[in-house]
N, C-alpha and C positions, 0 to 999 in steps of 0.2 A: 231599298228599305233596310236591308241588312247593314249597309254602311252607316245609315242614319242611326240605327240602334246601337251599333258599336261606338259611334261618335258620342251618342247621348250617355252611354255607360262610362266612357272615358272622361267626359266632362264632369259627370257626377263624382267619379273617383278622384279626379283632380281637385275638385272643390273640397271633398272631405279629407283629403290628405294634405292640402296646402296649410302650412303652419304659419300662423301670424303671431306677432309679439306686440305687447301693449304700447311700447314707446319707441321713438326714433331719436337718435342723437342729431344735433344740429351744429352749425358753424358756431365757434366760440365768439364771445364779445370780449371787450377789454376787462381784465381782471382787476380786483381791488375792492371796490365798494359794492355791496349788494344792490342798494337803491340805484346806483348808476348803471349797473348791469341790467336791472329790470327796465330802466328807462330806455336803454339802448335796444333791448328786445322789443319794447312797445313801439319804438320809432320804426323799426323794421316792419312790424305788423301793420301799423296804420298806413305806412307808405304803400303797402300792397292792398289796402282797402278793407282790412279787418277792423272791427270795432272793439276796442279794449273796454271791458265792462267791470273789471275788478283786479285787485292785486292782493296777494296773500303771502304774508311772511309768518309762517307758523311758529308760535312761541315754543321754545324748547328745541327747535331744529335750527340752530344758528347757521348763518351764511347760505340759507336756502329760501327760495321764494317761488311764487307761481304767478304768472300772468294769465288772466281769464279773458277770452275774446269770443266774438261771434262772427260768423260768416253769413252774409245776407242771403245767398242762395240756399245754403243748408238750412238756415233758420226758417225760410219760407217753406221748404219741402217738409220739414218736421212739423211746422204749424198746420199745414194742410192735412198731414196724417193725423195729428191730434192725439188726445189721450196721453198715455204715459210716454209717448215719443218726445215730449218736451224735455226730458232729461238729457237727450242727445244734443241739445242746442249749444250749451257752453263747451268751449274748446280750451284745453289747458296746456300751458307751456311752463316747464320747469327751468329755473335759473339758479346758478350758484355764484357766490362771490368770486370764485376763481375764473369766471367767464364761461363755464360750461353751460350748455343749453340742451334741453330735450323737449320733445312734445309728443302728444298722444298720437298713436296710429289710428286715424279715424276709421279705417275699415274694421279694425279689431273692435273698437268700442261701439260703433254703430251696429255692427252685426250682433253684438251681445245685447244692446239696448233695444233695438228695433225688431230683432228676431225675425219672425216669419215675413214681416213687411219690409225687410231691408232692401229688397229689389226695387221698391217704390221710391227710395231716396238714394239709391246707389250712385246715380249719375251726379247728384248734388254733392254727395260725400266725396267722390273722387275728384270733382272739380275743386272743392275746398282743400283737399289734401294736396293737390298740385300747386295751389297758391301758397299753402303753408311751406311746401318744399322750396318754392321760389323765394319766399320771404326769409326763411331761416336756414335753408340748405338741407341737402339730403344726406343723412348719415346712416349708420348701421342700426337695425332694429335690436331691441334688447328687452329684457324683463321676464322671459319665460314663454315657451311656445304653447299655443293651443290651436288645434285644427280648426280651420275656418268653419267647416260644417258643424262643429260642436258648439260654437259660440251662441247660437240661437237657443240652445238648451243647456247653457253652461252651469255647472256646479262643480265645486272643488272635489267632492267625494261623496259616497253614499251617506245619507243623513244630513247633508248640508243643503241650504236653501237654493232655490232657483230664483230668477229675476222676480217672478210674481208672488213668491211665497211670503205671506205676512207683511207685504209692503204697504198695505192700506193702514193708515193710522187713525183717521177720523173723517167722517163726512158731515158737512154743514148744509144748511138750507140753500146756500147760494155760493157762487164763486167769490163774490165780493166779501162775504163774511169769512170765508176760508183764508183769503189773502190778508184781511185785517188781523185775524188771529195770529197768523204766522209772523206778520210784520211786528205786531205789538210784543209778541213773545221774544222775537229776535232782539228788539230794543231793550227788553228786560234782561236778556242774556243769562238764562238759567245754566248752571254748571259752567260758568265762564265761557259760554258760547258767544259768537258774534257773527254778524252778517259780513260776507265777503262781496257778494254781488246780488242783484235782484233783477230778474227779467220777467216782466208781467205783460201778457198779451190778452187784454180784455175782449178783443174781437173774437178770439177762439176759446176764451175761458181757460187759459193755460198760464202757468207761472212756474218758475224754478228759482230757488235761492241757494247760494253757496254758504255753507256754514263752517266757521272755524271752531274747533274744539280746543279751547285754551286752558282747560283744567290742568294744573301743574302736576297732579298725580296720575290722572287717567286719560288726559288729552293726547293730542298729536305728538307732543314732545316726548311723551313716555313710550308710546308703542311704535311710532315711525322709526325712531332710532334703533329699536331692537331688530326690525326686520329689513331695514335698508332705505335710507333717505335718497338714494339714487333714483328712486321711483317717486320723487317729489311731485311730478306732474299728475299723480293720482289725486292730489288734494285740490280743492276742498270737497267735503261730502256735500250731497245735495238733499234738499227737501223740496218736493214739487207738488203741484196742484193741477188737477184736471176737473173741470166743472166745480163741484163743491167738495171733492175728496182730496185729502192731503196724504201724500205718499212719502216714503223714504226706503231705499233698499236696505235689506238686512245686512248687518256688518260682516257676517261670515261670507255672504255672496260678494259684496262690494270690495272687501279686502282681498279675497281670493282672486277676483277678477283683476285687481290692480297688481297683485304679487302672485301670479299663477305658479311660479316655481317654488313657492314656500313648501318646506317639509312640514309634516304634522308636528314634529318636535318644535319647529320655529313657531308654528301657529299656537301651540300650547303656552308659549312664553307670553303671549298677549291675549290669553283667554278671557280676561276681563273686558277687553276692548269692545267686542261686538255688543255685549249686554249694556255697557255704559253708553255706547253710541245710540242704541235703541232708546234708552232712557232719556237722553238729551233730545232726540227727535220727537219722542212722544210728548215731552214738555213743550216743545216748540209748536206742535200740532194741537195742543190743548186737550190731550187725552186725559180723561177724568179717572 
């Protein structure tokens, strides 16, 4: 019994002190043209069985792009979990014209997004991560360290939002109505926004959309360059639906999670970004 207790304490201590970073470097592809580099990455992913669902070349961030994909096993696990877990379905890979490739560390992101229920999808997340490594290569983690045990309750600092804080935008009478509103508003493109991808699962009343923020003064081209385009696999932002409720993570949470090593001084240089992002997402959700 004593040995068991010691082992349990050690396991808990190991979890809380294990540092994770949000991104991993991957094997390079041929340099030169961004579209060709994106296509080369997509070919690697589809060959390993991933489904490519979107491509994002953020305006104002030249020579940088993102491939968005899904993994069947992880998708099914998250669909079964339901609710806000839908935000964990899209997987992002960053690509540069010089051939550099990076991708999200799934354990980092799923621990932050799925929180207390991470254990229920852990096996699927690890299997998807292993296939990503096989498809793209295993490189060094980067982006800023966060203890694994803190990701379920992550926030940047005192006074900053958690995952669940103010993420509900508007509730409609039905899932179908909520999806129609978001689709129609994305087509209209308020504040130079645009759809990157759309994943809708009517059987579970779940949906997630990738949103490009193309405003020349306040969009991605303005703030990403200020704090580091090496984290390009953070993009694009998500707006998501569970039943009839539309959600989007607050900018100060989502940005800090994507750039956890930011100093407060760096954060202050993009102080307009979280509020502008909130305004865009509210317009897409039809907030009155």
